[in-house]
C-alpha atoms as one frame of an Amber mdcrd trajectory, in Angstrom:
protein
 -35.196 -31.734-190.433 -33.245 -32.460-193.619 -36.116 -31.117-195.764 -36.040
 -27.610-194.232 -34.624 -24.815-196.399 -34.382 -21.015-196.198 -37.489 -20.493
-198.357 -39.601 -22.699-196.090 -38.361 -20.867-192.990 -38.949 -17.430-194.517
 -42.482 -18.398-195.539 -43.217 -19.715-192.048 -41.920 -16.527-190.426 -43.904
 -14.414-192.908 -47.053 -15.205-190.936 -45.982 -12.835-188.150 -44.875  -9.207
-188.025 -42.581  -7.103-185.828 -41.715  -8.314-182.359 -43.644 -11.586-182.651
 -41.708 -12.464-185.805 -38.438 -11.720-184.019 -39.345 -14.002-181.091 -40.149
 -16.873-183.459 -36.976 -16.131-185.441 -34.884 -16.328-182.258 -36.497 -19.621
-181.242 -35.940 -21.101-184.706 -32.332 -19.930-184.781 -31.595 -21.583-181.422
 -33.375 -24.760-182.482 -31.425 -24.944-185.742 -28.126 -24.312-183.931 -28.966
 -27.233-181.652 -29.800 -29.370-184.696 -26.461 -28.523-186.337 -24.553 -29.208
-183.109 -26.116 -32.679-182.886 -25.762 -33.507-186.583 -29.468 -33.399-187.467
 -29.209 -30.561-189.983 -26.580 -28.717-192.003 -28.632 -25.630-192.892 -27.241
 -22.215-191.906 -30.374 -20.076-192.292 -30.396 -16.416-193.200 -33.344 -15.138
-191.188 -33.473 -11.358-191.049 -35.121  -9.702-188.047 -38.382  -7.837-188.517
 -38.766  -4.161-187.749 -40.168  -3.515-184.276 -42.111  -0.440-183.268 -40.708
   1.394-180.241 -42.792   1.196-177.101 -43.815   4.401-175.382 -45.199   3.387
-172.007 -45.797   6.206-169.563 -46.911   5.508-165.998 -49.185   8.268-164.671
 -47.861  10.284-161.726 -50.615   9.104-159.348 -49.641   5.464-159.960 -45.968
   6.261-159.409 -46.902   7.917-156.093 -48.872   4.821-155.061 -45.970   2.523
-155.995 -43.545   4.727-154.091 -45.751   4.637-150.979 -46.050   0.852-151.191
 -42.294   0.531-151.634 -41.749   2.468-148.380 -43.623  -0.257-146.482 -41.518
  -3.116-147.851 -38.706  -4.695-145.867 -35.072  -3.747-146.363 -33.437  -3.934
-148.940 -36.535  -4.025-151.168 -37.939  -0.716-149.930 -34.822   1.200-150.920
 -34.456  -0.736-154.165 -38.092  -0.106-155.169 -37.899   3.609-154.449 -34.588
   3.889-156.286 -36.116   2.266-159.371 -39.058   4.657-159.299 -36.968   7.787
-158.708 -34.134   6.767-161.017 -36.222   5.895-164.050 -35.424   8.458-166.716
 -37.669   6.860-169.321 -34.889   6.417-171.820 -32.364   3.704-172.616 -29.558
   5.320-170.602 -30.606   3.412-167.462 -28.344   0.405-167.123 -26.287   1.307
-170.179 -22.552   0.963-170.004
């Protein structure tokens, strides 16, 4: 681990783009933090996140109807929870935001 430097890490991460690069970056960052905490490495890497494309997933109305009908047949509290998720989904990031 003592031979790792920022250039080596950047070159390794350069193999991937977008979200995949960010997942590898996160894993490397956690691994290197662990290495520093246990005295295996002193490197404080500067790994910038890659740009991710937003995801636009739209569930067709007929599938939502089928999910809603299935949710009605589930046991309490899952039936109410499932229907609430389906009816309450606005499709934007405001759901669950503080």
